C-alpha angles and dihedrals in degrees: 000000000000115000095205129045133191109256119228117251112258089226140022124277093263097049096099098044134158090024092052120015123234090242092058093046092051095047094040095051103031097040113019099035091041089054091056091051091050091045092053093049093046091050092051089054091051091049090050089052091049090053093048094049096032090230108147103166092111098040096114093051093045094051090049090048092051092050091048098048098036093048089047090053093047096046093048091047088057093041096060093051093042087069134068136170086232094049135101137088117078134298110274135180092243091060093059094253099099096130090056091047090051092048092051091051092047095046099042107020095247142000090258092056092047091049091050093050096047092044092051093045092052096042096048100044105131111243113334122356151103142264109227136190107206139179110237108205101199093061097025089228137119118251135185116233129194105216119203114212098331108312115017128107098022133130112249114248097019113130118222113228102165123029132185113199108220098175112122093243088065094064117358098100089058108023099029108200095341098106091157090060091051093050091050091050091050091071088068092067104037110135101218093183089061092045091049092050090051090049091053092047093048092051091052090058096045095106091066090084095035100056113131116240 
């Protein structure tokens, strides 16, 4: 039985238009995300077979494959819910996300500075990757990470709460090679209520890394 399953979209394919076209949403979710789910499940089966047979010649490749596909599944699962057709703007106290707004200001100096850093991180990722806002539990602060592929170049233990997909399949059919334009447009659909809920949940789990021996 598969361990991982493709989550349903929380909206229809056209919900994020004109920022993201229905065609991109359908292909991205139903084909690309689905492929990461299948890849993670297939790799788990291959690892189980390796354990049963005690054949470890492919262990390095299998572990890398699991990290790639599983991280792709996790990041995309966050990505869909980070967006809303009613999103955009910036997190404000009146919207019920005041703690997140305060954390952004404390960690980056202002929302404008945070927006500039995350936008630049996402837009300048070499090759395929993501721009990620994450909660870092050792400092209790928010950080921006520049994720290569799906899992490289990240601080261990940090929890992603807002992710910008900068792989070409996320935008090329609509924005062509103008990744910067796509990243700028993404701010119009950010679901700050979802980001704030993820921030609260991440803070509640912070002591996992801070437990005394």
